N, C-alpha and C positions, 0 to 999 in steps of 0.2 A: 582545439577547442571542446569538441564533442566528448573527448576522453575525461577533461576535468568536469564537464557538466554531468557526465553518467557517474564518475565517482562522486561528486558532491550530491547526486541525486540519492546513490546508495548510503552515504553518510547520512543525510538528513532523515531518510527512512528509519534508519537504526536510531538516531537519536530521538526522533518522535515516538519511537516505540510501535511503529506500523509494522504490520504482519507480511514482511516481505520473505519469502520462503529461503530457508537455509538449505545447503547443499546437503544431501544424505551421503552417508558414508558407505562402503561396500563391505559386504560380510566377509569376502575374500580379496586379497591382492596377489597377483602372480606377477613377479618382474621378469625382466629378459634372461636372468639366469635358469629361470625354469622352462622358459617358451623357446628358447633359442634352440632347442634341439626338435622343434616341429619340422616337418617336411618342407621344404621350399624348392620352387620351380625358378630357375634362372635360365631357361633357354638351352639345356644340354639334352642331347640324345644318348640313350644308354649304350655303354660300350665305347665310347668315343674319349677322345683326350678332352677331359672336362676341366682344365686348367684355364683357359681361354675364356674371358666374359666379354659379352656384346651389351651394347646400350640398347635394351628393348623397347622402351618408350610404351608401355603398355597403356591402351588407350580404355579397354572394358573387357570383361569376361562374362560369358553365358553359359549356362548349362542347359544342355538339351539330349534327350536319348542317352543318358548316363555318360555324356562326354563334356567335359570342360573345354570350351573355346576360349583361347586367349589371343585376342586382337592386339597387335604391336605394330611397330613401325616395319613397313615393307613385308611382315609376316603375319600369318596366323596358325598357331600352335593348337593342337588337340591333345587331350589327356584323358585318360581312362579312369574315371572316378573310382571304379571298384578295386582297381590295382592297388595292392598293398605298398605303401612308402614308409622308409625309415628316416633317412637324412636328406635326401633329395627326390624332387618329382622331375620325371622325364617325360618328354612327349612322345606320342606315338607317330604322329603325322606333322609335317610342316608345309604350309602353302606360302610360296613367296610369290609377291606382286609389287614388284617395283616400278618407279615410273620410268619412262621412256626418256631417253635422253634430250630430245626436244622439249620436252615439257620442263626438264630440268634447267636447260638452257633459258628459256622463257622466264622461269621462276627466277633465277639468278639476275637477268635483265631487269626485273622490275623492282630489284632492290632487296630482295630475300636473302637471308644467310644460307650458307649450303645445309646447314642442319635442319632448316625448315623446309627444304625442298626435297621432301622424301613423301612416300604414299603411307601417310597414317590412317589406319582402319577406325573409323568412325561409326560406322553403321554393320552390325552384324546381327541379323534377323533369321529366322525359321520361317519361310515363305510357305512351304507346305511340309509334309512328312519327309520329302526326300530331296529336299531344294532349301539352300542357304543364299540370302541375298546380302550381298557384301558392297559396301560403299568406303572410298578412301579419297583423301585430299589431293593425292595425284599431283604433289608439287603444285598446288593451289591451282590445279585443274580438276575439279573433283570428277570421280568417275564411278560407275557401279557396275556388277557383275554378279552372276548366280553360278553357283557351284553345287556338285552333288555331295549331300550330306555326309555320305561314308568314305568316299574316295578322294573326295575336294578336287574333281575333275570340273573343268570350266564347261556351262552350259550357253549356248547362244551367244549373242553379240553383247560387246560392251555398250553400256549407254551412258549418256551424260548424269552426272551428279548434282547438277544445279537445282537447288531448291530440296534436294534430298540429303545432302551432306555439305557440311561447312567448307570453307577454302583453307582455313587455319586450323590446325589441331587444339590451339588455345581456345577457340569458339564452342561454345554449348550447343548441343543439338540433341534431340529426341527423335525417335522414329518408331512406329509399329505397324503390322498389318490386321486389318480388321475385314472380314467378308472379302478377301482377296485385295483390297485396295492398299496402298501404301500412304499413311499418315505421317508427315514429317513437319517438325519446327527447327528451322535454320536461318542462315542469312544466304543470300544469292547473289553476291556480287564480291568482288575481290576486296574491296574496302570494307565490308561488313556493314553497309550502310542500310540496306534493305533486309529487313526482317520479315520473315513470311512462316504462316501456318499453310501447309500445302498437302493437298491429295492429289496422287497420281497413280498410274497403272490400274488395272482391272477394267471394268465395262462401265464405271461413270465418268463423266466428264473431269477433266482437270479443273481445280478450284484454289484458289489462294485468298489471302487477305488483301484488303485495299493498300496498294503501294503508297509508300511515304505519307501515310496518315498517321499522326502521332496520337490520334483518339483510339486509334486501333492498338498500336504496337508501339513503344517508345522505348528503343535500346534494350529489347528484353534479354534475358538470361533464362533459357530453357533448361527445366529439371526433369520433368516426367511427363509421360502421356498414358492414358489410362483408357482401356475399351469397357464402357459400362452402359448396359440397356441401349437406348437408342441413340446413344451420344459417344462422341470421343473428347475426352476431358484432357486439358492440357495445363500443366501446373509450372509456374514461372515466376521471375520476379523483374520488374521494370521501373522505370522513372515514373512516378506518378504525375500525370497531368493535372489534377485536380489541386494539387500542392505546388504547380510551377512556381508560383510567387514566391515561394519559400526555399528556391534552388532546388537541386538534384535530390529529391527525397524518394526513396525505394519503397515500392510497396510489394508484398506477395499477391499473386494472383492465382486464379483459376480461370481458365475460358473452357467453352464447349462448343461444339459444332455437331449438327445433326448427320447422321451416317447417310440419309436420302437427301441431303441438300445437293441440288444440281444448278445452283447459281440463280442470278436474277433473271430480269428480262433484258431485252436488247437496250432498253433505255436507262435502266439502273442496275448496278451490281452483275453486270454479265461476267460470266466465267468467275465470279466472285463469291464468298460464302453470304448466305441470306441469314443464317442462324448463328453466327458469331455474337456470343455474349460473353462478358468478363467480370468479375467481382472479386474485391479484396478477402484475403484470407486474414483472419483475426488471431493471433496468437500474442496474448498479452497478459500481465499480471493485474488483476483488477485492483481498483482503489479509487480515490477521489479523482486521482489523475492516472490513466493507465500507462503501463510501462510495455512498450510493445518491442517485440523481436521481429524485425522487418525483413531479414536477409534469408530467404528461402535456400535451403542448402540440399535437401533431398525428400523424396516422397517414396512411399511403397506402393505397391498395387493395391488393389480392393481386397482386404481380408475381412473375414466374418467372425465377429466375437460377439457372443450370446445372443446370435440371431440378427445381430446388426450387421450392415456393410458399412465399413470405414477405411479411412486411409490415414497413416500416420506420416508425420513431417518433421523434419528437424529445421530449426531455424536459429538464427544468431544474430549478434549485434553487429552494426556495421563494422568493415573492415579497419577505417580509422579511430575506432572506439576501444575500450578495452574489451578482452573477451567475455562472451556469456553466451550460453545456447539454451534452447528449451526444445522440448518434444511436444507437439499438440497433435491430437486426434480429431477428425472431422466425419461425421456422420454423412453418408453420400445423400440421405434423406435432407439433411439441413442445406448441402449444397444446391441441391434441386430446388429447394425453397426459395434461396436466395435470389435463383433466375426467373423467378415469377414474381418478385417485387417490384418496386418503383425504379424508375431509370434517372440517370444523373445527367444533367446538361450545364452548359455554360453557354449562356445567352450574348456574350460577347467577349471579345480578348480581355478586357478589363474586369469583367465581372466575375463573382465567386460561383462555384458550382452549385448547383441547388437540384432538389428531385423535380421531377415533371410531373404536374398533376395529372391524376389518372384519365381525367375527360380528355385531355389533349393526346393520349396514346391511340393511335388507330386499332382498327379492326381487320383482319385477324391480328391477335398479338404479335409485336415485331420479335423475332428470334425463335419463334415457335417451329415445329418441323411439319411439313406437309403432310396431309392425309392423316393427322391426328385429331382428337377430339376438339381441340382448339381451333383447327382449321380444315375440319372434314370437307368442305367443298372444294378443296384446292388439292388436287391430286398430286401435283409437282410445285416444286419453289420458285419455279419461272412463270406461274400463274400468280403469283402474289399482287396484288396492286400496287402502284408506284408509290402510294402514301406509306403503305408499310415499309417497302423497300428502302425509300428515302429516309425514313425515321430510324432504320437499324444501321443506316449508313452513318448517320450523324449521332446516334446514342448508344454505342455499344457497350458502354459502363453502368452497371446497376449501383444502386445508392446504398443498400444495406450491404455489409460486410457477412462472410460467412462465419458464424460463430464456433469456436472449438467446444468440444464435449466438456461439460461443466463450466464452460467460459473461464478456463483458466488452464495453463500448461500442465500436461500430464507428468512432466519431469523437468527439472531444472539444474543447470550446472553452469554457476557464475563465480566460481572463487578458484579458477583456474585458468592457466595462461595458454588454453589452446580453445579450440571451437569445434563442434561436433558438426560432420559434413556428410555422414553416410549412415544410411539405416538397413537393416534387414530384420525380418520378422519372422518366427516360426510359430504359427497360431494352431499347432497341433503338439505340443510339447509334453512329454511325460507319458507314463505307460497308459494312463486312459486318454491321452489325446486332449486333455480338456484345460490345458493351460497355455498361456501366450507369453513367449519369450522374446525380447526384443534385444537386438545388437546394435550398438551405436559405435561408429568409427570416427576418428578423431584426424586431425592435420598433424600429430605428433606420434601417430602409430599405435595410439592407445583405444584399446576396444572397451566398451561398458556394457555389461550385461544385466538386464533387468527383467523382473517379474510383472506382467501388467496384470492389477489385481482389479476386478470389475465388481461391479453392485448395480442390481437392477438392470443390466444391461448397459451400463454406462463404464467407462473407465474412468475410476475415481482415486486411484492410488497406484502407487509403484513400489516395488521392493527391488534396492540397489543389491545384486547378487555378487557381483564379481567385477574386478578391473584387471584387465590384461595389459600386458607390454609386449607385443609380438613382433615388431620390427628387429630384424637380426642384422647390425652393420657387418658383422663377418661374412654374411651370406650375401645382403643386398646391396652393401655399398659398392659404387662405382667411381673409381679414380679418387677414392676418399670422399665422395660426395655423397651425403646420406640425406635422400628425398622421403621423408616419414609420411606424405601425405597419402591416405587412403584412397585409390581411385574408384574402387568397385569392391562390393561384397555379395557373396552368393551362398545361401545354406543349401546344403544337400541333406535332408532329414535321414535318406536310407543309409549313407554311410556315416552319418553323426559328425558332420563335418561343415566348417565354415570356411570357405575360401576367401581369403583377402588379398586385393591386388594393389601392389605399388606400383610405380612407374618401372622399378628395375627388378621385381619379383612377385611370386605369388605364394604366400604361406596357407598351408592348410593347417585350420586350428580345430580341435575337437569341440564340440559344443559344450563338454563338461569336463571335469577334472576329478570324477569320483576317486581316482586311486590315491590322491593325497591325502585323504582321511584316513587311508589304511583300515587298521583293526580298531579304530575309535568310534564307537557308536554315537558318542555324544556330538563328537565334530560333525559326523555324518548327518544327523537328524537336524542339527543347528543351522547347517548350510541352508537348508530350506529350497535346495536345487531339485526341480521336478525330474530332471534326467538321472539322479543318484537316489539310490535306496539302499537300507540296510538288509543285507540276504542272509539264510541261515548259515551260512560258511562262516558267519562272523567277521565279514568283509563289507566295506562300502563299494558298491558295484553301480554301473550302469544299468539303469532298467528299461528294457525296450518293450516288454509285454507283461502282461499279467499272469501268464501260465504259472509261475513261480512265486511262492510267497515273500513279501519284502515289507518293510516299515520306512516311512517317510511321514514327514510333518510340514507340507509346504504351507499351509495356511497360518500356523503359529510358531513353528520350529521349537517346540517345548521339549526341554531336556531335563525336567525335573525327574530325580530319583536316578538319574546318570552320572556316575562319578566321572572324576579326571581320567585322563588316559595318560598313559606312558608310551614312548616311541612312536608319538602320533601328533597329528594336530588337536587342538582342543577348541572348537568354536563356542562361543556364547552369544545368546541372543536374548536380551531383556532382564537378564538375572546378573546381579553382581556376586562375584565369589570370591575366594581367597586367592592369593596369587599363585600363578599357575608355575609348574616345575619345568624345567628345560626339557624341550621334547625335541626329537628329531623324525622326520618321516621313515618309516621302517622299509617303505618301498624305494627310497634314493639311495643311491650308493655313497659310501663316504667320500669325502673331497679328496683329491689326489692332486699331484701337481700338474696333471695333464688336464684337470677340471676346473670348472670355476671354485675358487676357494670359499665362496659365500655358501653359507648354509640356511636353509629357510627354519625360522624358528617362530612360535606363536607370539602374538602381541601381547603386551601386559595391559593393555587396556581393557576395564571392565565396563564399558558401555554398552548399550543395547544396540549399538550400530554394527556391532561384529567385531571379530579381534583375529582372523586368519589373516598373517601379513608374513611376508618376507623381509627378513631382517638383513641388512647389509653389515654384519658385524661377524667375525670370524669366530665366534663363541660365546658362551654365556658369561665366562668370566669376565670377560671385557664389556659386559653391558652395565651402564650407568643408571641408577634410579633417576626418574624424571624430576623429583622433587629436590633431589641435591643438585642436578644441574641446574634448575631454576634457579635456587637458592644462589648457586655460584655466579650466574649470569647477573642478578641483582646485585650482590655484593662488588662483582667486578665494576659494575657500572657506577656504583656510589664511590668506590675508592678512585675511579678514574675521574669523577667530577669533583671529589675534593682535591685530588692532586692537581688537575686544571685551575681550581680556584686558587691554590697556594702560588703556583707559577705566575698566575696572572697578577696576583697581588705584588709580589716582588718585583715583577715587571714595572708595574705602575708606581710603586714606591721609588725605585731606583730612577725613573724617568722624573718623578718630582723632584728630588733631592738635586739631580741633575740641572733642572729649570731653575730651582731657588739659589744653587750656587753661581750659576751664569747670570742672575738678575743681581745678585750681590756685588760681582765683579764690575759690570756696567755701572752701576751706582757709585762705585768706588772711583772708577776712573773719571766719571763725569765731575765728581767732588774736585778730584786733582786738577782737573782743566780748569775750573772755575777759580782755585787758586793761584794756577799761573797766569791768569788773566789780570787779578787783582795786583800781582806782583808789578805787572807793566804799569798798572794805573799808578802805582804808588810812586814809581820811578818818575813818570810823567808829573806827577804831585810835587815832588821834590824839584823838578824843574821849574815850575811855576814860582816855587818858593825863592831859588837863586835868581829870578827875574825881580821879585819884589825887593829882596836884599840889595842886589846890585843897582837896579834902577835903570839898567841899560838894555836895550832889546838885544844888541849883539852878543852879550854876555850869554845869553841863552842858546844863540846859534853858534857861538863859538865851536861847542864839541862836537858839532855837526860838520864843521867845515874842515877841509883837507889840512892836516897837520896841525889842527887847533888854530890857524892863523886866521886873521879877519881879512876876507876879500873884497869888501866893501869899503870905499873911501870914507874919510871921515865926513868930506865936504858934501858927499852924494849921499850920505845916511840919512834916511828919514825914518819916522817913527814906525816901526813895524806892527802890523795887525796880527794878534795871536789867536784870531776868532778860529782859523783854519786847521790849528794844531789839535791833536787828538783829546777827546775828553773821555772820561771813565763810560759816560753813557754810549758814545759811538765806537769804543773800542772792541774789537772783536774777541770772542772766546777764542783762545789758543790752546789747541790740544796739545797734550804733553806727550812728547814724543816717548816711545816704548822702545827702550834699549833691547837689542837684538839678543838672543839667547847666547851667543858668543861672547859679546861685551860683556854681559852679566858674569859669565865665568871667569873671563880675566879680571873683573873688577873684583870679584869674591877671592881669587886667587891672591891679588895684590894685597887687599887687606888682611887676608890671612899671613902672608909675607910680613908685612909691617908690624903686625902684633906679636908674631913670633921674634923678630928684631928686638922690638922694645923688652920683652921679656929677657933676652938674652944680656941686653945692656944692665937691666937692674939686677941680674944674677952676678954679672961679672963685678958689679960695685959691691954688693954684698961680701963677695970672696975676698976682693981686696980689704 
């Protein structure tokens, strides 16, 4: 039902001329036939038999100390980022941590499938310079360990992973270390009923959210945790209690807790957060009725753009709706402002949620940190008065939502059949490190690359640079199953690489593809890629520093005065030109039987949205003009409609004739039946006339008696009453018997024989 409603909403907006933003088109598209040669990690060690494949079930990837850590099922792999790779990426070390057999047996006894009773690594953090903190599901009995960063040797004792790691690999969780303390958000029980935001380890007391209180958390899905200033921020989505009367409405949220929170008093909120507050994130298209993207998918760390600290997040439509995605950016100052606004409350279970009047808010302000200007006379949180603690316990939700920068999405994608679920940002792109490039990952293995354009310190526009299809079925497929969902993305600017994790493989993707433009200056400049520039050698190259001269125009992509190129791509941006000649990149080898037969050719589209495309055609000679194709489709539709109309007319006319013929036959049979009935009446009329002429009643009955003899004696005869005899009015209609087909054929043959016999007799007489 929601799908139809959303589709109707889009249609009405277009019919009414509303300014619903259209999807932008990429300047460059690279399909799988180009990206399939990128290096891929599939769990192999160098020098071993690499034909055997294992199900990795990758959960996350982390980059630290020039090492890529790949957390999977029962294993952690390490990869040296600086090692050059060609076709395949091999691991340097492998840590194996499998569940003990008693844990596996208990997991099976609880009704779980054997594939679920493994140790899925869900937490992998750098605790300090030489220590890794690792937690796994451990066959639905979560546990945590510490390891040395360089050797992966275990340190210390294994500890419980409850409230630090989920029980099920399908459950979302986030975790980070701040000031030596572990902040985690997950579920604490086997059935995933008790969701918690938890602090443990370190020298501070253990704290958690209020247990089983839907005002605090209602079936949350945790996405990200961020350390910023005096607070830890948690980004998640949950069922909105303020819209509980409308069913399960999901809202994106941001919550925060104070780092110096030590819990409440022994009377209120003991060993629980005293600073927990949450607010809604607003990512919507403005208008008379806002169109909201409520499913929070991914959030970046805090990045600095033009002197402002912001986070960027991807949102989507609900999963039972038509696909649609948006990217919104939030200023951390706006988030802080939302937490100083009014609180929201529900006075009774049946009443609506309303703002709390300011005069009813106690002092010090609930949710503030101890020893801050707003609560300077309280050194620790457990000294707060009971009024403040009781208020924050009953009112954790803020009334105002956090607005996105410019009060609208920074980027939209609504005309595709997939959702954007991951995001990675390079905030220091280009030779001058003054551009922000955003990579968006989808559930179909497609990556979108954008240039974030800023004005007066705010994100106000985006430039769609590139679309990449990077999933390789030949390398990543397991038992014929292709899981194209992107699990995680990590950028390493030093190696100019984007590591993209799927459940079965990790692909190393270059941040740019400057070599595709070859020796075509027009294509290189029009690409507007901050990573690429035209160098003095007469080629398009990746620009990593400003030591050597180069040319690029990221802001405008102006190609005036640059002619079309041969043996390379030609990129257009903002100018309509004549038809392009067939070109093929010089850097690419000619297709052979052993390689993909498809070649990359430029698009013939002359729109300002960009024209570098990969065509799935085996040559220029086989290309069909789009106008001719459109005319052919229209003519085929018209001819099909005319032919269908003729067929329908013939069928209807034939049926009409058949019905008329049947009606005529029925009428004729009815007339013949009436004639037969009148014949019987005529015979009876003659019978009455015989009675009148003879004058004796027995004369009438004589034909009806046996052998025509009178059975009534003369002396016993009485005058007979003829009232009971049939009359024309009481005589029933007799249906005329219809002779069978065999009798009709026999009668026809007899008539023919008799006619022939008569002709023979006449002929014989004439001859004599």
